[in-house]
N, CA, C and O of each residue as an XYZ file, in Angstrom:
736
protein
N      48.279     31.320    -19.550
C      48.976     30.247    -18.875
C      48.036     29.590    -17.883
O      46.958     30.092    -17.568
N      48.484     28.475    -17.419
C      47.686     27.737    -16.447
C      47.728     28.419    -15.092
O      48.722     29.035    -14.709
N      46.605     28.288    -14.373
C      46.551     28.856    -13.032
C      47.424     28.040    -12.104
O      47.634     26.839    -12.274
N      47.902     28.732    -11.150
C      48.777     28.086    -10.186
C      47.982     27.137     -9.297
O      46.886     27.504     -8.873
N      48.462     25.961     -8.998
C      47.793     24.962     -8.173
C      48.013     25.306     -6.714
O      49.134     25.550     -6.266
N      46.897     25.318     -5.981
C      46.977     25.587     -4.551
C      47.417     24.326     -3.823
O      47.026     23.226     -4.214
N      48.202     24.457     -2.799
C      48.623     23.263     -2.052
C      47.436     22.633     -1.336
O      46.518     23.334     -0.908
N      47.457     21.320     -1.207
C      46.373     20.585     -0.552
C      46.345     20.920      0.930
O      47.381     21.076      1.576
N      45.124     21.026      1.448
C      44.976     21.273      2.890
C      44.726     19.957      3.588
O      44.319     18.980      2.961
N      44.963     19.931      4.853
C      44.751     18.714      5.635
C      43.267     18.380      5.672
O      42.433     19.260      5.884
N      42.942     17.118      5.467
C      41.546     16.662      5.473
C      41.010     16.656      6.895
O      41.744     16.428      7.857
N      39.711     16.911      7.003
C      39.070     16.853      8.321
C      39.013     15.406      8.776
O      38.961     14.501      7.942
N      39.021     15.171     10.072
C      38.954     13.790     10.556
C      37.611     13.159     10.170
O      36.571     13.814     10.235
N      37.641     11.905      9.775
C      36.436     11.188      9.374
C      35.645     10.756     10.610
O      36.217     10.492     11.667
N      34.308     10.688     10.455
C      33.441     10.300     11.562
C      33.614      8.825     11.903
O      33.441      8.429     13.055
N      33.948      8.025     10.925
C      34.108      6.595     11.122
C      35.333      6.145     10.345
O      35.758      6.802      9.395
N      35.880      5.049     10.749
C      37.040      4.519     10.042
C      36.653      4.050      8.641
O      37.515      3.941      7.769
N      35.371      3.771      8.416
C      34.910      3.275      7.128
C      34.211      4.339      6.284
O      33.817      4.056      5.153
N      34.053      5.534      6.796
C      33.383      6.603      6.047
C      34.283      7.053      4.901
O      35.489      7.226      5.076
N      33.683      7.241      3.727
C      34.467      7.667      2.573
C      34.124      9.083      2.144
O      35.006      9.852      1.763
N      32.844      9.431      2.205
C      32.423     10.757      1.775
C      30.992     11.010      2.243
O      30.304     10.107      2.720
N      30.573     12.236      2.096
C      29.203     12.604      2.455
C      28.365     12.639      1.184
O      28.726     13.296      0.208
N      27.247     11.929      1.205
C      26.369     11.877      0.038
C      25.398     13.048      0.124
O      24.670     13.196      1.105
N      25.399     13.885     -0.930
C      24.553     15.078     -0.926
C      23.563     15.113     -2.084
O      22.733     16.020     -2.149
N      23.628     14.153     -2.996
C      22.782     14.228     -4.189
C      21.572     13.285     -4.121
O      21.040     12.899     -5.162
N      21.141     12.918     -2.944
C      19.995     12.040     -2.784
C      18.872     12.772     -2.052
O      19.113     13.545     -1.124
N      17.648     12.512     -2.488
C      16.492     13.115     -1.816
C      16.310     12.482     -0.444
O      16.677     11.329     -0.219
N      15.745     13.245      0.449
C      15.436     12.703      1.773
C      14.323     11.670      1.637
O      13.554     11.731      0.678
N      14.216     10.735      2.559
C      13.114      9.763      2.498
C      11.766     10.485      2.553
O      11.583     11.428      3.323
N      10.845     10.032      1.738
C       9.510     10.648      1.697
C       8.645     10.040      2.791
O       7.829      9.156      2.529
N       8.825     10.509      3.993
C       8.033     10.039      5.133
C       7.563     11.243      5.937
O       8.059     12.357      5.768
N       6.598     10.994      6.812
C       6.117     12.055      7.690
C       5.192     13.034      6.991
O       5.198     14.222      7.317
N       4.402     12.570      6.046
C       3.466     13.445      5.352
C       2.141     12.709      5.191
O       2.061     11.507      5.442
N       1.114     13.423      4.778
C      -0.184     12.834      4.505
C      -0.429     12.951      3.005
O      -0.594     14.053      2.482
N      -0.452     11.822      2.322
C      -0.564     11.813      0.858
C      -1.895     12.365      0.365
O      -1.994     12.785     -0.787
N      -2.913     12.374      1.208
C      -4.197     12.945      0.805
C      -4.264     14.429      1.142
O      -4.532     15.250      0.265
N      -4.026     14.780      2.394
C      -4.138     16.178      2.821
C      -3.145     17.085      2.094
O      -3.450     18.246      1.823
N      -1.961     16.563      1.779
C      -0.938     17.366      1.121
C      -1.133     17.465     -0.391
O      -0.461     18.260     -1.048
N      -2.035     16.674     -0.942
C      -2.343     16.729     -2.371
C      -3.538     17.664     -2.547
O      -4.686     17.239     -2.417
N      -3.271     18.929     -2.843
C      -4.342     19.937     -2.880
C      -5.373     19.665     -3.963
O      -6.560     19.922     -3.764
N      -4.941     19.152     -5.093
C      -5.879     18.882     -6.180
C      -6.832     17.755     -5.787
O      -8.047     17.883     -5.931
N      -6.269     16.646     -5.289
C      -7.100     15.506     -4.894
C      -8.035     15.872     -3.746
O      -9.237     15.621     -3.825
N      -7.501     16.456     -2.692
C      -8.347     16.784     -1.542
C      -9.404     17.828     -1.902
O     -10.506     17.801     -1.355
N      -9.085     18.741     -2.811
C     -10.065     19.729     -3.244
C     -11.209     19.103     -4.019
O     -12.370     19.453     -3.807
N     -10.891     18.176     -4.918
C     -11.933     17.498     -5.682
C     -12.798     16.609     -4.793
O     -14.015     16.538     -4.968
N     -12.170     15.943     -3.856
C     -12.930     15.092     -2.929
C     -13.846     15.945     -2.071
O     -14.998     15.578     -1.843
N     -13.348     17.087     -1.587
C     -14.185     17.977     -0.762
C     -15.393     18.474     -1.555
O     -16.463     18.691     -0.987
N     -15.226     18.651     -2.847
C     -16.311     19.153     -3.683
C     -17.298     18.056     -4.072
O     -18.507     18.287     -4.079
N     -16.790     16.853     -4.401
C     -17.655     15.818     -4.968
C     -18.065     14.708     -4.000
O     -19.198     14.231     -4.059
N     -17.167     14.292     -3.116
C     -17.489     13.217     -2.162
C     -16.981     13.574     -0.762
O     -16.094     12.901     -0.237
N     -17.534     14.620     -0.160
C     -17.038     15.047      1.150
C     -17.199     13.987      2.235
O     -16.475     14.013      3.231
N     -18.116     13.076      2.062
C     -18.317     12.021      3.049
C     -17.108     11.086      3.152
O     -16.971     10.392      4.159
N     -16.232     11.043      2.151
C     -15.083     10.130      2.144
C     -13.800     10.784      2.640
O     -12.762     10.128      2.714
N     -13.858     12.061      2.979
C     -12.647     12.805      3.333
C     -11.884     12.175      4.504
O     -10.664     12.029      4.434
N     -12.581     11.805      5.567
C     -11.891     11.238      6.735
C     -11.220      9.910      6.411
O     -10.093      9.661      6.837
N     -11.902      9.065      5.666
C     -11.346      7.765      5.281
C     -10.098      7.952      4.411
O      -9.100      7.252      4.588
N     -10.164      8.899      3.473
C      -9.024      9.163      2.597
C      -7.860      9.800      3.362
O      -6.697      9.494      3.096
N      -8.171     10.670      4.293
C      -7.118     11.300      5.088
C      -6.398     10.258      5.950
O      -5.180     10.318      6.123
N      -7.156      9.314      6.482
C      -6.537      8.256      7.299
C      -5.596      7.400      6.451
O      -4.486      7.090      6.885
N      -6.024      7.016      5.254
C      -5.154      6.221      4.382
C      -3.972      7.055      3.902
O      -2.869      6.530      3.749
N      -4.188      8.353      3.661
C      -3.096      9.236      3.263
C      -2.019      9.336      4.329
O      -0.831      9.417      4.017
N      -2.442      9.329      5.601
C      -1.464      9.350      6.703
C      -0.645      8.062      6.710
O       0.556      8.088      6.979
N      -1.295      6.939      6.415
C      -0.552      5.671      6.334
C       0.443      5.700      5.176
O       1.555      5.185      5.297
N       0.043      6.301      4.054
C       0.937      6.359      2.888
C       2.226      7.109      3.201
O       3.278      6.784      2.650
N       2.157      8.096      4.068
C       3.344      8.857      4.434
C       4.058      8.324      5.660
O       5.036      8.913      6.120
N       3.577      7.219      6.187
C       4.153      6.636      7.401
C       5.402      5.819      7.078
O       5.409      5.018      6.144
N       6.428      6.028      7.844
C       7.676      5.290      7.649
C       7.475      3.793      7.878
O       8.058      2.976      7.165
N       6.655      3.425      8.869
C       6.425      2.013      9.182
C       5.714      1.301      8.032
O       6.073      0.176      7.685
N       4.719      1.943      7.447
C       3.987      1.322      6.334
C       4.877      1.241      5.100
O       4.829      0.246      4.376
N       5.676      2.254      4.848
C       6.590      2.198      3.708
C       7.638      1.098      3.888
O       8.050      0.469      2.912
N       8.062      0.868      5.103
C       9.008     -0.216      5.369
C       8.331     -1.571      5.158
O       8.950     -2.495      4.630
N       7.068     -1.695      5.563
C       6.335     -2.943      5.322
C       6.205     -3.192      3.814
O       6.342     -4.330      3.364
N       5.946     -2.155      3.044
C       5.842     -2.299      1.590
C       7.182     -2.726      1.000
O       7.224     -3.554      0.090
N       8.263     -2.173      1.507
C       9.589     -2.566      1.017
C       9.858     -4.042      1.310
O      10.357     -4.771      0.453
N       9.527     -4.470      2.517
C       9.743     -5.872      2.887
C       8.862     -6.814      2.069
O       9.312     -7.880      1.648
N       7.611     -6.423      1.843
C       6.706     -7.258      1.053
C       7.222     -7.404     -0.379
O       7.079     -8.467     -0.984
N       7.813     -6.357     -0.915
C       8.359     -6.428     -2.272
C       9.671     -7.193     -2.322
O       9.979     -7.848     -3.318
N      10.436     -7.110     -1.254
C      11.731     -7.783     -1.223
C      11.585     -9.291     -1.061
O      12.372    -10.055     -1.619
N      10.582     -9.723     -0.299
C      10.384    -11.152     -0.019
C       9.220    -11.669     -0.860
O       8.054    -11.494     -0.504
N       9.547    -12.294     -1.956
C       8.538    -12.809     -2.876
C       7.700    -13.910     -2.211
O       8.202    -14.619     -1.338
N       6.435    -14.062     -2.613
C       5.640    -15.193     -2.129
C       6.305    -16.502     -2.540
O       6.924    -16.591     -3.601
N       6.171    -17.502     -1.700
C       6.853    -18.771     -1.939
C       5.812    -19.891     -2.032
O       5.047    -20.114     -1.093
N       5.788    -20.585     -3.154
C       4.851    -21.684     -3.353
C       5.403    -22.935     -2.689
O       6.505    -23.383     -3.007
N       4.639    -23.490     -1.771
C       5.010    -24.726     -1.085
C       4.049    -25.807     -1.572
O       2.904    -25.875     -1.126
N       4.518    -26.646     -2.484
C       3.631    -27.642     -3.080
C       3.436    -28.870     -2.203
O       2.417    -29.553     -2.299
N       4.425    -29.152     -1.339
C       4.339    -30.347     -0.492
C       4.792    -30.012      0.925
O       5.618    -29.120      1.121
N       4.255    -30.724      1.910
C       4.717    -30.531      3.280
C       5.985    -31.344      3.490
O       6.492    -31.960      2.552
N       6.494    -31.351      4.700
C       7.774    -32.021      4.954
C       7.682    -33.549      4.858
O       8.707    -34.229      4.802
N       6.456    -34.087      4.840
C       6.281    -35.528      4.709
C       6.020    -35.959      3.269
O       5.863    -37.150      2.997
N       5.974    -34.999      2.346
C       5.740    -35.313      0.951
C       4.282    -35.243      0.537
O       3.952    -35.537     -0.612
N       3.402    -34.857      1.454
C       1.984    -34.734      1.124
C       1.738    -33.434      0.365
O       2.324    -32.400      0.686
N       0.893    -33.489     -0.615
C       0.565    -32.310     -1.429
C      -0.263    -31.331     -0.601
O      -1.246    -31.726      0.025
N       0.133    -30.038     -0.594
C      -0.675    -29.064      0.136
C      -0.914    -27.771     -0.633
O      -1.822    -27.023     -0.268
N      -0.148    -27.469     -1.679
C      -0.358    -26.280     -2.509
C      -0.647    -25.039     -1.674
O      -1.752    -24.498     -1.720
N       0.312    -24.603     -0.937
C       0.187    -23.456     -0.051
C       1.179    -22.387     -0.471
O       2.327    -22.696     -0.790
N       0.746    -21.126     -0.473
C       1.649    -20.019     -0.783
C       1.974    -19.310      0.525
O       1.081    -18.892      1.262
N       3.257    -19.185      0.797
C       3.713    -18.556      2.032
C       4.093    -17.102      1.735
O       4.865    -16.829      0.816
N       3.545    -16.180      2.521
C       3.802    -14.763      2.346
C       4.554    -14.216      3.546
O       4.405    -14.712      4.662
N       5.354    -13.205      3.313
C       6.058    -12.502      4.387
C       5.019    -11.808      5.279
O       3.996    -11.357      4.764
N       5.241    -11.709      6.580
C       4.276    -11.034      7.459
C       3.963     -9.595      7.045
O       2.867     -9.106      7.320
N       4.886     -8.921      6.401
C       4.621     -7.549      5.945
C       3.515     -7.529      4.897
O       2.738     -6.577      4.828
N       3.443     -8.569      4.087
C       2.380     -8.659      3.085
C       1.025     -8.715      3.785
O       0.082     -8.037      3.377
N       0.933     -9.521      4.832
C      -0.322     -9.615      5.594
C      -0.662     -8.280      6.260
O      -1.828     -7.889      6.317
N       0.348     -7.594      6.756
C       0.127     -6.289      7.373
C      -0.455     -5.312      6.356
O      -1.397     -4.583      6.668
N       0.093     -5.292      5.153
C      -0.410     -4.383      4.122
C      -1.812     -4.762      3.669
O      -2.662     -3.892      3.481
N      -2.056     -6.043      3.494
C      -3.396     -6.456      3.060
C      -4.431     -6.152      4.135
O      -5.555     -5.766      3.812
N      -4.078     -6.317      5.401
C      -5.006     -5.969      6.481
C      -5.331     -4.473      6.438
O      -6.482     -4.079      6.623
N      -4.317     -3.648      6.193
C      -4.538     -2.208      6.095
C      -5.430     -1.871      4.899
O      -6.323     -1.031      5.012
N      -5.199     -2.513      3.768
C      -6.018     -2.263      2.572
C      -7.473     -2.649      2.820
O      -8.388     -1.913      2.452
N      -7.680     -3.800      3.443
C      -9.047     -4.258      3.685
C      -9.734     -3.409      4.757
O     -10.925     -3.122      4.637
N      -9.013     -3.008      5.792
C      -9.603     -2.141      6.820
C      -9.948     -0.771      6.256
O     -10.901     -0.132      6.703
N      -9.178     -0.320      5.277
C      -9.432      0.982      4.654
C     -10.484      0.902      3.557
O     -10.841      1.919      2.963
N     -10.976     -0.289      3.287
C     -11.997     -0.555      2.278
C     -11.542     -0.202      0.857
O     -12.347      0.203      0.017
N     -10.250     -0.363      0.607
C      -9.729     -0.132     -0.737
C     -10.376     -1.122     -1.704
O     -10.581     -0.809     -2.876
N     -10.687     -2.285     -1.220
C     -11.235     -3.345     -2.069
C     -12.752     -3.265     -2.257
O     -13.283     -3.897     -3.170
N     -13.460     -2.506     -1.416
C     -14.914     -2.671     -1.419
C     -15.742     -1.405     -1.287
O     -16.970     -1.488     -1.297
N     -15.138     -0.260     -1.167
C     -15.923      0.939     -0.865
C     -17.012      1.197     -1.902
O     -18.101      1.657     -1.557
N     -16.731      0.909     -3.143
C     -17.732      1.118     -4.190
C     -19.025      0.387     -3.879
O     -20.114      0.912     -4.115
N     -18.909     -0.828     -3.349
C     -20.080     -1.682     -3.155
C     -20.631     -1.603     -1.739
O     -21.772     -2.005     -1.509
N     -19.863     -1.102     -0.791
C     -20.336     -1.087      0.593
C     -20.966      0.241      1.010
O     -21.602      0.307      2.062
N     -20.807      1.287      0.224
C     -21.365      2.580      0.603
C     -22.704      2.818     -0.099
O     -22.954      2.323     -1.198
N     -23.527      3.569      0.555
C     -24.787      3.994     -0.060
C     -24.722      5.481     -0.427
O     -25.695      6.051     -0.922
N     -23.584      6.089     -0.182
C     -23.374      7.497     -0.507
C     -23.174      7.659     -2.015
O     -22.800      6.702     -2.693
N     -23.417      8.855     -2.543
C     -23.203      9.069     -3.977
C     -21.718      9.059     -4.342
O     -20.861      9.387     -3.521
N     -21.434      8.684     -5.566
C     -20.079      8.676     -6.135
C     -19.129      7.715     -5.415
O     -17.969      8.042     -5.165
N     -19.633      6.539     -5.091
C     -18.791      5.521     -4.448
C     -17.609      5.110     -5.297
O     -16.540      4.804     -4.768
N     -17.790      5.097     -6.623
C     -16.677      4.734     -7.520
C     -15.556      5.763     -7.434
O     -14.380      5.398     -7.451
N     -15.902      7.028     -7.342
C     -14.892      8.073     -7.248
C     -14.119      7.967     -5.934
O     -12.895      8.096     -5.914
N     -14.834      7.733     -4.847
C     -14.162      7.595     -3.547
C     -13.239      6.387     -3.537
O     -12.130      6.451     -3.006
N     -13.696      5.282     -4.125
C     -12.855      4.094     -4.174
C     -11.650      4.308     -5.093
O     -10.564      3.800     -4.815
N     -11.832      5.052     -6.179
C     -10.702      5.358     -7.066
C      -9.656      6.193     -6.325
O      -8.456      5.988     -6.507
N     -10.103      7.125     -5.498
C      -9.163      7.930     -4.709
C      -8.435      7.050     -3.696
O      -7.236      7.222     -3.477
N      -9.152      6.104     -3.073
C      -8.500      5.170     -2.155
C      -7.456      4.335     -2.894
O      -6.353      4.123     -2.389
N      -7.805      3.865     -4.081
C      -6.872      3.066     -4.862
C      -5.643      3.882     -5.262
O      -4.524      3.368     -5.262
N      -5.854      5.147     -5.601
C      -4.743      6.040     -5.940
C      -3.797      6.191     -4.741
O      -2.577      6.116     -4.888
N      -4.370      6.404     -3.568
C      -3.538      6.519     -2.366
C      -2.848      5.199     -2.060
O      -1.682      5.177     -1.666
N      -3.574      4.094     -2.243
C      -2.988      2.781     -1.958
C      -1.805      2.513     -2.879
O      -0.831      1.887     -2.462
N      -1.876      2.980     -4.133
C      -0.772      2.745     -5.060
C       0.481      3.520     -4.645
O       1.581      3.201     -5.098
N       0.329      4.513     -3.805
C       1.504      5.215     -3.286
C       2.174      4.419     -2.175
O       3.349      4.628     -1.875
N       1.429      3.513     -1.570
C       1.999      2.619     -0.561
C       2.574      1.389     -1.242
O       3.743      1.049     -1.058
N       1.742      0.732     -2.026
C       2.094     -0.547     -2.620
C       2.031     -0.435     -4.132
O       0.951     -0.438     -4.723
N       3.195     -0.337     -4.751
C       3.251     -0.108     -6.191
C       3.521     -1.380     -6.984
O       3.757     -1.310     -8.190
N       3.492     -2.515     -6.348
C       3.860     -3.738     -7.068
C       2.632     -4.511     -7.513
O       1.500     -4.041     -7.400
N       2.882     -5.692     -8.013
C       1.790     -6.530     -8.502
C       0.887     -7.025     -7.369
O      -0.200     -7.535     -7.640
N       1.303     -6.890     -6.123
C       0.476     -7.354     -5.015
C      -0.760     -6.477     -4.809
O      -1.631     -6.815     -4.007
N      -0.842     -5.355     -5.527
C      -2.062     -4.543     -5.487
C      -3.226     -5.298     -6.101
O      -4.382     -4.931     -5.893
N      -2.938     -6.338     -6.849
C      -3.983     -7.079     -7.552
C      -5.032     -7.626     -6.592
O      -6.193     -7.763     -6.979
N      -4.666     -7.938     -5.369
C      -5.631     -8.497     -4.419
C      -6.777     -7.535     -4.151
O      -7.936     -7.947     -4.132
N      -6.472     -6.270     -3.947
C      -7.543     -5.309     -3.679
C      -8.275     -4.926     -4.956
O      -9.479     -4.671     -4.921
N      -7.571     -4.882     -6.085
C      -8.234     -4.524     -7.348
C      -9.213     -5.599     -7.785
O     -10.348     -5.291     -8.150
N      -8.791     -6.856     -7.752
C      -9.665     -7.912     -8.250
C     -10.848     -8.139     -7.318
O     -11.932     -8.490     -7.784
N     -10.668     -7.949     -6.020
C     -11.792     -8.082     -5.097
C     -12.807     -6.990     -5.354
O     -14.011     -7.238     -5.291
N     -12.345     -5.792     -5.641
C     -13.261     -4.695     -5.939
C     -14.051     -4.970     -7.205
O     -15.236     -4.648     -7.288
N     -13.406     -5.556     -8.175
C     -14.080     -5.822     -9.443
C     -15.096     -6.951     -9.345
O     -15.898     -7.130    -10.262
N     -15.083     -7.712     -8.267
C     -16.037     -8.802     -8.103
C     -17.419     -8.333     -7.677
O     -18.372     -9.109     -7.738
N     -17.550     -7.089     -7.249
C     -18.829     -6.574     -6.775
C     -19.981     -6.685     -7.749
O     -21.072     -7.074     -7.333
N     -19.800     -6.360     -9.041
C     -20.918     -6.454     -9.977
C     -21.457     -7.870    -10.153
O     -22.595     -8.054    -10.586
N     -20.647     -8.863     -9.821
C     -21.117    -10.245     -9.930
C     -22.208    -10.542     -8.915
O     -22.900    -11.554     -9.023
N     -22.363     -9.680     -7.948
C     -23.321     -9.891     -6.868
C     -24.637     -9.186     -7.139
O     -25.208     -8.574     -6.236
N     -25.112     -9.259     -8.330
C     -26.382     -8.608     -8.641
C     -27.520     -9.378     -7.982
O     -27.338    -10.535     -7.604
N     -28.683     -8.764     -7.837
C     -29.793     -9.427     -7.161
C     -30.252    -10.722     -7.828
O     -31.013    -11.480     -7.226
N     -29.814    -10.990     -9.040
C     -30.251    -12.206     -9.720
C     -29.353    -13.397     -9.435
O     -29.695    -14.519     -9.808
N     -28.216    -13.189     -8.785
C     -27.306    -14.303     -8.545
C     -27.666    -15.020     -7.251
O     -28.288    -14.446     -6.357
N     -27.270    -16.260     -7.170
C     -27.574    -17.077     -5.987
C     -26.683    -16.714     -4.812
O     -26.976    -17.101     -3.681
N     -25.607    -15.983     -5.050
C     -24.642    -15.689     -3.988
C     -24.926    -14.382     -3.256
O     -24.142    -13.992     -2.392
N     -25.998    -13.705     -3.566
C     -26.209    -12.371     -3.006
C     -26.329    -12.349     -1.497
O     -26.067    -11.311     -0.888
N     -26.706    -13.428     -0.878
C     -26.892    -13.383      0.568
C     -25.586    -13.488      1.347
O     -25.478    -12.927      2.438
N     -24.602    -14.186      0.819
C     -23.378    -14.386      1.595
C     -22.136    -13.763      0.988
O     -21.360    -13.128      1.702
N     -21.929    -13.926     -0.296
C     -20.664    -13.510     -0.884
C     -20.429    -12.013     -0.829
O     -19.329    -11.613     -0.448
N     -21.388    -11.143     -1.184
C     -21.109     -9.708     -1.119
C     -20.744     -9.253      0.289
O     -19.859     -8.418      0.472
N     -21.429     -9.804      1.271
C     -21.126     -9.410      2.652
C     -19.702     -9.801      3.018
O     -19.020     -9.066      3.732
N     -19.250    -10.948      2.535
C     -17.912    -11.396      2.908
C     -16.824    -10.614      2.194
O     -15.763    -10.388      2.776
N     -17.048    -10.185      0.934
C     -15.980     -9.427      0.263
C     -16.015     -7.953      0.619
O     -15.017     -7.256      0.434
N     -17.122     -7.464      1.118
C     -17.230     -6.038      1.403
C     -16.879     -5.672      2.829
O     -16.755     -4.489      3.148
N     -16.716     -6.654      3.689
C     -16.407     -6.285      5.070
C     -14.946     -5.894      5.205
O     -14.066     -6.536      4.631
N     -14.689     -4.832      5.970
C     -13.292     -4.413      6.183
C     -12.633     -5.310      7.216
O     -12.774     -5.095      8.420
N     -11.922     -6.303      6.747
C     -11.300     -7.269      7.640
C      -9.959     -7.689      7.085
O      -9.578     -7.297      5.983
N      -9.256     -8.480      7.846
C      -7.981     -9.018      7.392
C      -8.237    -10.334      6.660
O      -9.345    -10.869      6.694
N      -7.211    -10.842      6.007
C      -7.330    -12.108      5.301
C      -6.782    -13.228      6.173
O      -6.020    -12.988      7.108
N      -7.175    -14.438      5.858
C      -6.742    -15.600      6.637
C      -5.237    -15.780      6.515
O      -4.642    -15.405      5.504
N      -4.622    -16.352      7.541
C      -3.175    -16.534      7.536
C      -2.734    -17.985      7.399
O      -1.533    -18.237      7.306
N      -3.622    -18.919      7.384
C      -3.191    -20.317      7.327
C      -4.082    -21.157      6.456
O      -5.179    -20.733      6.091
N      -3.620    -22.364      6.111
C      -4.438    -23.223      5.274
C      -5.680    -23.671      6.021
O      -5.652    -23.850      7.238
N      -6.757    -23.848      5.294
C      -7.992    -24.297      5.932
C      -8.244    -25.745      5.656
O      -9.245    -26.296      6.116
């Protein structure tokens, strides 16, 4: 036979007039960690092959686990770039407007040398160190906006000693700096 039904007990008072239930099946936010130091495989390989890059990678790993940087990445993904073809007077200007969080992330990427470490270091295995930086950066920014640091990094081979741009262009793409914020 069927089991006897127990009578309902009085519900506990709700914390808010709008609270419906307690959510228990969601992971906690992934913040407050270091994506490099906490990754034993990555940090072990870096310590063995490119120990000179450990501090730089640890610093970027701390940013990857930072709540503020993750919030900037969320905002940059939520607010798409906006193409402004004309100013308010009807003059053509072809300007792309980005959310300030996008600029914050790009400044962090450029300061961390995600875009240029391969070409700016004289240490051995620069490609490996830059690949590790790119791996950590992808944990911060997983969208198509990563293209800015990837394509800048790929421009380095164009600066061979036979090109006319070797005196100015490599220095400008390899420096850890922020990007311009306004039309020139």
